[in-house]
C-alpha positions in Angstrom: 130.6 135.2 55.8 128.4 136.5 58.5 125.5 135.0 56.5 126.4 131.6 57.1 126.6 132.1 60.8 122.8 133.0 60.6 121.6 130.2 58.4 118.8 128.6 60.1 117.7 125.0 60.1 114.6 124.4 58.1 111.5 123.4 60.2 110.5 121.0 57.3 114.0 119.1 58.0 113.6 119.1 61.6 110.1 117.7 61.3 111.3 114.9 59.2 114.0 114.0 61.7 111.2 113.6 64.6 109.7 110.8 62.6 110.8 107.4 64.1 113.1 105.2 62.0 114.9 102.1 62.6 118.0 104.2 63.1 116.5 106.9 65.3 115.8 106.9 69.1 112.7 104.9 70.2 109.6 106.5 71.2 108.6 104.9 74.4 107.8 107.9 76.9 104.0 108.8 77.7 102.8 111.9 79.6 103.5 110.5 82.9 107.1 109.4 82.2 107.9 112.8 81.0 106.2 114.6 84.0 108.3 112.1 86.2 111.5 113.1 84.5 110.7 116.6 85.2 110.0 115.9 88.8 113.0 113.9 89.1 115.2 116.7 87.8 113.6 119.4 89.7 113.5 117.9 93.2 117.2 117.5 94.7 118.7 118.5 97.9 118.0 122.1 97.3 114.4 122.0 98.7 115.8 120.5 102.0 118.9 123.0 102.4 117.9 126.3 100.7 114.3 126.6 102.1 115.5 127.0 105.9 118.4 129.4 104.9 116.2 131.7 102.7 113.8 131.6 105.6 116.3 132.3 108.0 118.4 135.2 106.3 115.7 136.8 104.2 112.2 136.1 104.2 111.2 134.5 107.4 107.8 132.6 107.3 106.9 134.3 104.1 109.3 132.1 102.1 106.2 130.4 101.0 105.6 133.7 99.1 109.2 133.6 97.6 108.4 130.0 96.1 105.3 131.3 94.4 107.4 134.1 92.9 109.9 131.9 91.5 107.3 129.4 90.2 106.0 132.2 88.4 109.3 133.2 86.9 110.1 129.7 85.9 106.4 129.4 84.4 107.4 132.1 81.8 110.1 129.8 80.5 108.2 126.6 80.8 105.2 128.0 78.7 107.7 128.9 75.9 109.6 125.5 76.3 106.0 123.9 75.9 105.3 125.7 72.8 108.7 124.7 71.3 108.5 121.1 72.6 105.1 120.7 70.8 106.1 122.5 67.6 109.4 120.9 67.5 109.4 117.4 68.8 112.9 116.6 68.4 115.9 115.7 70.9 118.0 118.8 71.4 116.0 121.0 73.4 117.0 124.7 73.4 119.8 124.0 70.9 117.3 122.8 68.2 114.9 125.7 69.1 117.8 128.1 68.6 118.9 126.6 65.3 115.4 127.0 63.9 115.0 130.7 65.0 118.3 132.3 65.4 120.8 130.5 63.3 123.8 128.4 63.1 126.0 130.2 65.3 123.5 130.9 68.0 122.5 127.2 67.9 126.1 126.4 68.7 126.4 128.7 71.6 123.4 127.4 73.3 124.3 123.9 72.5 127.7 124.3 74.2 126.0 126.1 77.1 123.8 122.9 77.5 126.9 120.9 77.9 127.7 123.3 81.0 124.3 122.8 82.4 124.2 119.1 81.8 127.6 117.5 82.3 129.3 119.9 84.7 125.9 119.9 86.7 125.8 115.9 86.5 129.4 116.1 88.1 128.6 118.5 90.6 125.5 116.7 91.9 127.4 113.4 92.1 130.2 115.1 94.3 127.2 116.1 96.7 125.6 112.8 96.2 128.9 111.0 97.9 128.9 113.5 100.6 125.4 112.4 101.7 125.9 108.9 101.1 128.8 108.9 103.6 126.7 110.9 106.1 123.8 108.4 105.6 126.3 105.5 106.2 127.5 107.2 109.3 124.2 107.0 110.8 124.3 103.3 110.8 128.0 102.9 112.0 129.6 102.4 108.6 132.3 104.7 107.8 134.0 105.3 104.3 137.6 106.0 104.1 137.7 109.9 103.9 140.5 109.8 101.2 138.4 107.8 98.9 135.3 110.4 99.0 137.1 113.4 98.3 139.0 115.0 95.5 142.9 115.7 95.7 142.0 119.3 96.1 139.7 118.8 99.1 140.5 118.1 102.7 138.9 117.6 106.3 140.3 118.3 109.6 140.1 115.2 111.9 139.3 115.0 115.6 142.9 115.3 116.6 143.4 118.3 114.5 145.3 116.7 111.6 144.4 117.6 108.1 143.5 114.6 105.7 143.6 115.4 102.0 141.7 113.2 99.4 142.7 111.0 96.7 139.5 110.3 94.6 135.8 110.6 95.2 134.8 106.8 94.4 131.1 107.2 95.4 130.6 110.0 92.9 132.2 107.7 90.4 130.2 104.8 91.2 126.7 106.9 90.9 127.5 108.4 87.6 128.7 105.1 86.0 125.6 103.5 87.4 123.1 105.7 86.2 124.8 105.7 82.8 124.7 102.0 82.4 120.8 102.4 83.1 120.5 104.8 80.4 122.6 102.7 78.1 120.1 100.1 78.5 117.2 102.0 77.2 115.1 105.0 77.7 111.9 102.9 79.0 114.3 101.1 81.4 115.6 104.6 82.5 112.2 105.9 83.0 110.9 103.1 85.3 114.1 103.4 87.6 113.4 107.2 87.5 109.8 106.5 88.4 110.7 104.4 91.4 113.2 107.2 92.6 110.8 110.0 92.2 108.1 108.0 94.1 110.4 107.4 97.0 111.6 111.0 97.3 108.2 112.3 97.0 107.0 110.1 99.5 109.6 111.5 102.1 108.4 114.9 101.4 104.8 113.9 101.8 105.9 112.1 105.0 107.4 115.3 106.4 104.3 117.4 105.4 101.7 114.9 107.1 103.7 114.1 110.2 105.0 117.8 110.8 101.6 119.4 110.0 100.1 118.4 113.4 103.2 119.9 115.4 103.0 123.2 113.7 103.1 126.2 116.3 101.1 129.0 114.6 103.2 131.5 116.9 106.2 130.8 114.6 104.2 132.4 111.7 104.3 136.0 113.8 105.0 138.2 112.0 104.5 136.3 108.7 106.6 139.1 106.8 109.4 140.0 109.3 110.3 143.8 109.0 113.1 144.8 106.8 116.3 145.4 108.6 117.0 148.8 106.5 118.9 146.7 104.1 117.7 145.5 100.6 117.1 141.9 101.0 116.9 141.4 104.6 113.3 140.6 105.5 110.5 142.7 104.4 109.1 142.5 100.9 112.9 143.1 99.6 113.7 140.0 101.5 110.8 138.0 99.8 112.1 138.7 96.4 115.7 138.1 97.5 114.8 134.7 98.8 112.9 134.1 95.6 116.1 134.5 93.4 117.8 132.3 95.9 115.3 129.4 95.7 114.7 130.0 92.0 117.6 127.3 91.4 115.5 124.7 93.4 113.1 124.7 90.2 115.7 124.2 87.4 115.7 120.9 85.7 112.2 120.9 84.0 114.0 122.1 81.0 115.5 118.6 80.6 112.1 117.1 79.8 112.4 118.7 76.3 115.4 117.0 75.5 113.4 113.6 75.5 110.7 115.0 72.9 112.1 112.6 70.3 111.4 109.5 72.6 107.8 110.7 73.5 105.2 108.7 72.1 102.8 111.6 71.5 105.1 114.7 71.9 102.7 117.2 70.5 100.4 116.5 73.2 102.5 115.0 76.0 105.7 117.4 76.1 103.5 120.3 77.4 101.9 118.2 79.8 105.4 117.0 81.2 106.8 120.2 81.4 104.1 122.3 83.0 102.8 119.5 85.3 105.9 118.8 86.8 106.6 122.5 87.6 103.1 122.7 88.9 103.3 119.3 91.3 106.9 120.6 92.4 105.5 124.0 93.2 102.6 122.6 95.6 105.2 120.3 97.4 107.7 123.0 97.8 104.9 125.6 99.4 103.7 122.9 101.7 107.2 121.8 102.8 108.2 125.5 103.4 104.9 126.2 105.4 105.5 123.1 107.6 109.1 123.9 108.0 108.7 127.3 109.3 105.6 126.3 111.5 107.5 123.8 113.2 110.7 126.0 114.3 111.0 129.9 114.3 112.9 131.0 111.3 115.6 132.5 113.5 116.5 128.7 114.7 117.8 128.1 111.1 120.4 130.8 111.2 123.7 129.8 111.0 122.9 126.2 109.7 124.0 124.4 106.5 123.3 121.3 104.5 120.1 119.7 105.8 120.8 121.2 109.4 117.8 123.6 109.0 115.4 120.5 108.3 116.9 118.6 111.3 116.1 121.7 113.6 112.6 121.5 112.3 112.3 117.8 112.9 113.5 118.2 116.4 110.1 119.8 117.2 108.4 116.6 116.4 108.7 113.1 118.1 109.8 111.8 114.6 113.6 111.4 114.9 113.5 108.8 112.3 112.6 111.3 109.6 116.4 112.7 109.8 117.4 109.3 108.2 114.5 109.6 105.5 115.5 113.0 104.7 118.8 112.0 103.7 117.5 108.8 101.9 115.2 111.5 99.9 118.2 113.3 99.1 120.2 110.4 97.9 117.3 109.5 95.7 116.7 112.9 94.6 120.3 113.5 93.3 120.3 110.0 91.8 117.3 111.0 89.7 118.9 114.5 88.8 122.0 112.9 87.7 120.0 110.5 85.4 118.1 113.2 83.9 121.1 115.2 83.3 123.1 112.4 81.7 120.0 111.9 79.5 119.6 115.3 78.5 123.5 115.6 77.6 123.5 112.8 75.4 120.3 113.7 73.4 121.7 117.4 73.0 125.0 115.9 71.5 122.8 113.5 69.5 121.2 116.3 67.7 124.4 118.5 67.4 126.2 115.5 65.7 123.2 114.8 63.5 123.7 118.3 62.4 127.5 117.9 61.9 128.9 120.3 64.4 130.5 117.5 66.5 131.7 114.0 65.3 129.4 111.4 64.1 130.1 109.0 66.9 127.7 111.2 69.2 124.8 110.1 66.8 125.3 106.7 66.6 122.4 104.5 67.9 122.9 101.0 69.3 120.9 98.5 67.4 119.5 96.6 70.2 118.8 99.5 72.7 118.2 102.4 70.3 120.1 104.5 72.5 123.2 106.7 71.8 125.3 104.2 73.5 128.9 105.5 72.6 127.9 109.0 73.6 126.7 107.6 76.9 129.9 105.8 77.5 132.0 108.8 76.6 130.0 111.1 78.9 130.3 108.5 81.8 134.0 108.6 81.4 134.2 112.5 81.3 131.6 113.2 84.1 133.2 110.5 86.2 136.7 111.9 86.0 135.2 115.3 86.6 133.3 114.1 89.8 136.3 112.2 90.9 138.9 114.9 90.9 137.5 118.3 91.0 135.9 119.8 94.0 132.3 120.9 93.5 132.6 124.5 94.8 134.6 125.4 91.6 131.8 124.9 89.2 128.4 124.7 91.5 127.1 128.0 90.1 128.2 127.4 86.6 125.1 125.2 86.1 122.7 127.7 87.2 123.9 130.3 84.8 124.2 128.0 81.8 120.5 127.1 82.6 119.1 130.6 83.0 121.0 131.6 79.6 119.2 128.8 77.9 115.9 130.1 79.4 116.6 133.4 78.1 117.5 132.1 74.5 114.2 130.0 74.3 112.0 132.9 75.5 113.4 135.1 72.8 113.2 132.1 70.3 109.2 132.1 70.8 109.1 135.8 69.8 111.2 135.3 66.8 109.3 132.2 65.5 106.1 134.1 66.0 107.3 136.7 63.5 109.3 134.5 61.0 107.0 131.4 60.9 103.5 132.5 62.4 101.5 130.0 60.2 103.5 126.8 61.5 101.4 124.4 63.5 101.5 124.8 67.3 99.7 122.0 69.2 100.6 124.2 72.4 100.5 127.9 72.2 102.3 130.1 74.9 99.7 132.5 76.1 100.1 136.3 76.2 102.8 136.7 73.6 104.8 139.0 73.6 104.3 139.6 77.4 104.9 136.2 78.6 108.3 135.8 76.7 109.3 139.2 77.7 108.7 138.7 81.2 110.7 135.2 81.0 113.7 137.1 79.6 113.8 139.8 82.1 113.2 137.3 85.0 116.1 134.8 84.0 118.5 137.7 83.0 117.9 139.4 86.4 118.8 136.0 88.2 121.8 135.9 86.1 122.9 139.5 87.0 122.4 138.5 90.7 125.2 135.7 90.3 128.8 136.5 91.3 131.3 137.9 89.1 133.5 134.9 89.0 130.6 132.9 87.6 130.3 135.0 84.9 134.0 135.0 84.0 133.7 131.2 83.8 130.9 131.4 81.4 132.8 133.7 79.2 135.8 131.5 79.4 133.9 128.4 78.6 131.9 130.0 75.7 135.4 131.3 74.4 136.6 127.8 74.3 133.3 126.6 72.6 133.7 129.4 69.8 137.2 127.9 69.0 135.9 124.7 68.6 133.0 126.2 66.4 135.5 127.9 63.9 137.7 125.2 63.9 135.4 122.4 63.4 131.7 122.8 63.7 131.1 125.7 61.2 133.0 124.0 58.6 131.0 120.5 58.9 127.5 122.0 59.7 125.0 120.4 57.2 122.8 123.5 57.2 
């Protein structure tokens, strides 16, 4: 029956679940902890690698404008998330919002989509963390065995021309297990670790900005907007917008804050603060970082580079060579907190889906002492570790992005639906300029999805097909609502 797939979870039931009980998640997070979680998820290595490449190939020094445009696009979704997070303060994020607004099947689709975003994303980031750890240790003369830092499908060409294939990516397994153990021990402890990591990587970004500022050559800003080459996306205003689409993904992560709503002390007040403040802080840091980077070196010098090489090019224009090591350290710290928050988000989404009967009850069992979904954390530690150990990152790198943007689109639609279906429900935070903001959020995020390669769409469709098989074979039959 089609009607059962459209059945919504009552808001009264969701509100009841948000109340703390001895069997529920423990409320330990304040506004700053939530903001720190957002910053921890947003600032990864993308800032250090994507900025130079977008400047070199698309926008020139005007990449700072691209960061502003991307931030505005993210803000549309962020405002919608903030309304839902204050209105429905439970674990589950976009999954729970979809269940309340668009019904059972759509809730399952977005929940399964969030698995793609968080679990696959955590594995992908762990693989990159391994690569940068090796690079960092190389700077100190410590060399990890190549075979133990790659999946069996990856290989490297040695100095003598021979090709060496990987066996297992052990550093990637290590960081996933370490972050999982921290999560198992409790959310407050996880927040403390994340706060420390965030302080470290933000400090490195600030050091780069303040030390580099004195060596800016203003001639590098001329012309600020390079003339378009005649092809869309290559400099000029079209290049600025193309760069905005590319660096949009450097902002992804703030939505993970909403998965911790059931562990917030005052979710109605603190969730909007955490989501919007983390976005605001990261936007300011991104713009300043890009301004200094393109001021130290001419944007053309970044062409043909990859990884953190563009930052190294900029640092070469200062006497502070030690910043090279600091940047890699910041990347390691950045990736660590991203993995931590993604694993947190994954377990909380599954916690909500399990409570609703879609997946086995083991995922919603809470440890008596730590008040965390311990068994869920263990299962995902194993799953993500295996993925990180044996699968090359290039296979699923963009799947995380398309999964996230899909979630953004549905949350924006959800705000529109809820304003019509339940206009009188208390909203401690209200998205301004409805329906304009949600509509712009849908258009912005879907346009970003459309810009992704066709094979990424194929993988999303295949992933969703597997999810629908599970839904009809198990979830739909056991759903409680």
